[in-house]
Phi, psi and omega in degrees: 000317183286318175310305185296309191282330173286318177301315185298316185296320184289322172303315178300341180263019169086019180251162175255125194234131173244130174261125175250127182261095185261009181268122179301337178283348173059040188289325179290320175297316171298319183290348175253012166096011182256142169275101190305328181287349175266355185269129183267341177238118180221182180296337175302325179291328177295326183268006176296152175303150191305329186264004185286140175288346179266005185284137176230160167286164180297318179293339179284338181255358181291134175247133180273127187261140177241110177218134181050035182060021175260130188247019187244020175246132185226156184225131165256107190280166168250176169205182188292345180273001187290342181293341182273352183302325181298323182288321181293330186271337194303328182252014181274136175293133177079015191300338181284348183243015177306312184288319182292326182291318180293328175293316182295325183277349183295132190266351170282118181281130176233148171286317177227143173231123182246134182245119177270114188256162174285158187293338180270159182266065178267197183293330179291318179290320178304310173316308181295316180296324180285334180281331194258167176270332187213140171253123179259116181258110172292131184224124174280136185281073170217160194296328179291328175286332175295321178296316185290332183290325181294321178295318183292321181293318173301323179290318181294331174296326176297312176301316177301316181293325185271325194238328184209091188293338185271004184288126175265145182242115181231150182247142175237120179282124182233167178047045186262124170275093187288358172274339190277132177297314180303313175303316177303322180290321177290322178298317180299325179289316179301319177295324178297312186277329193231026181311318186284347182241010191256127167294143182286328181289136176244123178276113182285154176296126182210127185295335182301322182292329175290312184296316175301319178297313184295337178271354181078021181224159173296153177298326180296333175265344178278313184204080189298345182256004179293162172305316184295316181295314180299314182296323182281329171304312183294322177296317179300312179303322178293321178298312184289325178298317182295319175304314182293325176295326177290318176300312178304319181296313182300321184287321184287000000 
């Protein structure tokens, strides 16, 4: 959900965006209206061993999406065979950089690339973490999630220290029932422990996000005035604002 809706919102702000579905469950592919088992060219082809006859470049698998007359949203889809990718990569030299290399070699310029990863820290997620500048960790405001997020951050820090020193780790509070006292307590605790890693925008619990996903379109195109669409648009503005601050700091 976050990959799709943040990507679509950044496109609405005038940027060119690629979504890479690296999750074997193919939620991003499904959430954009595609049936994964009908696709012959997917990100799996990009991660094939170099000598494989099935190997393709990233631009060869990219699908250009057209929604609400916006032509700057693209998808590198997943499929049901993607679960085997871990085994195909495990004995390959440089296996943690297959995705990063394909992105660097891609001839289509993008302003932002968002990678939807599996929840476990296997070789696919390591590929994504090595390739990207920032990891956004969606977190629901309940105590079990609070415990899990600490463990995931610790593991991600290991990847950052060993493979990608410039990797930033940020947390996004999602599916938040802001009327609930318990949710408010957990959000306050999250802010206390992770203030330096936390997006200001909170994605409120909203049925529109589920409905839009079931229709295969972003919430911004399904119901632009809904809480879900508005929240992700605010998040997109925050992401772009942070980018501008970095550029300004670099110039200074």
